[in-house]
LUMKOL-135374 format. One record per residue (C-alpha): x, z negated, y. Coordinates in Angstrom, 3 decimals, decimal comma. Layout:
<nodes>
+----------+----------+----------+
!       xx !       zz !       yy !
+----------+----------+----------+
!        X !        Z !        Y !
...
+----------+----------+----------+
</nodes>
This chain:
<nodes>
+----------+----------+----------+
!       xx !       zz !       yy !
+----------+----------+----------+
!   34,578 !   28,994 !  -14,655 !
!   30,845 !   28,332 !  -14,341 !
!   28,305 !   31,081 !  -14,791 !
!   26,514 !   32,509 !  -11,782 !
!   22,727 !   32,427 !  -11,822 !
!   20,412 !   35,400 !  -11,370 !
!   16,636 !   35,508 !  -10,895 !
!   14,852 !   38,857 !  -11,298 !
!   11,471 !   38,996 !   -9,552 !
!    8,578 !   41,404 !   -9,954 !
!    4,831 !   41,246 !   -9,493 !
!    3,658 !   40,328 !  -13,004 !
!    6,915 !   39,499 !  -14,816 !
!    5,568 !   41,750 !  -17,541 !
!    7,954 !   44,716 !  -17,742 !
!   10,597 !   45,533 !  -15,119 !
!   11,870 !   42,009 !  -14,479 !
!   11,688 !   41,207 !  -18,202 !
!   13,729 !   44,295 !  -19,095 !
!   16,241 !   43,511 !  -16,349 !
!   16,609 !   39,942 !  -17,637 !
!   17,224 !   41,195 !  -21,174 !
!   19,693 !   43,844 !  -20,047 !
!   21,797 !   41,581 !  -17,849 !
!   21,839 !   38,862 !  -20,490 !
!   23,054 !   41,380 !  -23,096 !
!   25,591 !   43,098 !  -20,847 !
!   27,029 !   40,124 !  -18,967 !
!   25,496 !   36,990 !  -20,487 !
!   28,944 !   35,468 !  -20,774 !
!   29,154 !   35,460 !  -16,947 !
!   25,551 !   35,024 !  -15,797 !
!   22,617 !   32,743 !  -16,578 !
!   19,643 !   35,062 !  -16,225 !
!   15,986 !   34,349 !  -15,499 !
!   12,918 !   36,328 !  -14,452 !
!    9,592 !   35,498 !  -12,859 !
!    6,560 !   37,054 !  -11,234 !
!    4,448 !   36,590 !   -8,155 !
!    1,305 !   36,968 !  -10,322 !
!    2,510 !   36,474 !  -13,927 !
!    0,499 !   37,945 !  -16,780 !
!    2,115 !   38,587 !  -20,167 !
!    5,112 !   40,541 !  -21,399 !
!    4,141 !   44,173 !  -21,944 !
!    4,355 !   45,381 !  -25,544 !
!    5,929 !   48,669 !  -24,390 !
!    8,686 !   46,730 !  -22,626 !
!    9,356 !   44,831 !  -25,849 !
!    9,365 !   48,096 !  -27,847 !
!   11,768 !   50,040 !  -25,616 !
!   14,189 !   47,138 !  -25,438 !
!   14,099 !   46,823 !  -29,222 !
!   15,101 !   50,515 !  -29,400 !
!   18,466 !   49,582 !  -27,880 !
!   18,895 !   46,388 !  -29,865 !
!   17,659 !   43,854 !  -27,302 !
!   14,925 !   41,476 !  -28,432 !
!   12,691 !   40,229 !  -25,622 !
!    9,746 !   39,508 !  -27,922 !
!   10,145 !   35,749 !  -27,365 !
!   10,134 !   36,090 !  -23,569 !
!    7,107 !   34,829 !  -21,694 !
!    5,798 !   35,788 !  -18,300 !
!    6,729 !   33,065 !  -15,810 !
!    5,556 !   32,222 !  -12,308 !
!    8,008 !   31,967 !   -9,457 !
!    6,576 !   28,474 !   -8,972 !
!    8,518 !   27,353 !  -12,056 !
!   11,724 !   27,977 !  -10,125 !
!   10,769 !   26,592 !   -6,711 !
!   13,398 !   23,846 !   -6,836 !
!   16,186 !   25,987 !   -8,296 !
!   19,013 !   27,609 !   -6,373 !
!   20,346 !   30,966 !   -7,526 !
!   23,465 !   32,942 !   -6,749 !
!   21,459 !   36,188 !   -6,871 !
!   17,788 !   36,860 !   -6,170 !
!   16,910 !   40,379 !   -7,340 !
!   13,539 !   41,987 !   -6,630 !
!   12,759 !   45,029 !   -8,763 !
!    9,516 !   46,116 !   -7,100 !
!    8,386 !   46,428 !   -3,487 !
!    5,391 !   44,110 !   -3,911 !
!    7,595 !   41,229 !   -5,069 !
!    9,973 !   41,811 !   -2,183 !
!    7,119 !   41,684 !    0,326 !
!    5,175 !   38,758 !   -1,139 !
!    7,852 !   36,547 !   -2,641 !
!    8,277 !   33,184 !   -1,020 !
!   11,753 !   32,415 !    0,218 !
!   14,233 !   31,522 !   -2,498 !
!   17,623 !   30,255 !   -1,530 !
!   20,173 !   32,671 !   -2,885 !
!   23,632 !   33,613 !   -1,857 !
!   23,027 !   37,311 !   -2,458 !
!   19,662 !   39,070 !   -2,140 !
!   19,363 !   42,426 !   -3,897 !
!   16,412 !   44,817 !   -3,925 !
!   15,842 !   47,948 !   -5,963 !
!   12,341 !   49,246 !   -6,442 !
!   11,550 !   50,685 !   -9,848 !
!    8,189 !   52,396 !  -10,382 !
!    5,705 !   50,579 !  -12,568 !
!    5,821 !   52,298 !  -15,961 !
!    2,565 !   53,450 !  -17,539 !
!    3,743 !   55,366 !  -20,604 !
!    6,311 !   54,747 !  -23,327 !
!    8,514 !   57,513 !  -21,909 !
!    8,390 !   55,949 !  -18,440 !
!    9,387 !   52,585 !  -19,917 !
!   12,372 !   54,265 !  -21,590 !
!   13,359 !   56,028 !  -18,369 !
!   13,167 !   52,843 !  -16,293 !
!   15,057 !   50,896 !  -18,967 !
!   17,885 !   53,426 !  -18,866 !
!   17,926 !   53,538 !  -15,036 !
!   18,004 !   49,736 !  -14,937 !
!   20,826 !   49,549 !  -17,439 !
!   22,985 !   51,835 !  -15,309 !
!   22,019 !   50,068 !  -12,090 !
!   22,707 !   46,604 !  -13,527 !
!   26,059 !   47,796 !  -14,830 !
!   26,938 !   49,221 !  -11,421 !
!   25,840 !   46,128 !   -9,483 !
!   27,008 !   43,294 !  -11,697 !
!   30,228 !   44,823 !  -13,017 !
!   31,150 !   45,510 !   -9,383 !
!   30,158 !   41,983 !   -8,305 !
!   32,351 !   40,505 !  -11,017 !
!   35,267 !   42,683 !   -9,944 !
!   34,740 !   41,705 !   -6,294 !
!   34,750 !   37,996 !   -7,078 !
!   38,000 !   38,304 !   -9,005 !
!   39,844 !   39,904 !   -6,076 !
+----------+----------+----------+
</nodes>
C-alpha cells in the first residue's frame, strides 16, 4: 500500500505548518508522506523548534519552503492552517482540501497551546481518514 501525501500550508512556513508537518510525520509517518510550505516563506521559528523538542519531535533540520517548490506535485491532502494561506494560496490539485485556522503564536506558551491543539486535531482528522479508507 502506497503512502498518501499531505502538504501543510501557512503564510511563512515558520511555525504552524512546520509543527503540523512534524506532528503528522511522528504520528502517522508510516502512512503519510508529509510536507509543508508557505506563501511567503521566512525561516523556521526557534520557539516552534523548542516546543516540538519538548515532546520529542526534532524539527531543527526543517527549512522554510515556498509553495513554488511544489507547483508540479500532486497531493492527496492540501491542508491550510491559517486563513491567509487559504485565501492567497494558488490552486494545488488535491483530492481532499482541509482548512483549520490556528492563531499565529507570539509567546512560548502560545506555541505550546497551538502544538497541543494541532496534535489533537491531526489525530482526529488523520486517524479518522485512515479508518474511512479501510472501510
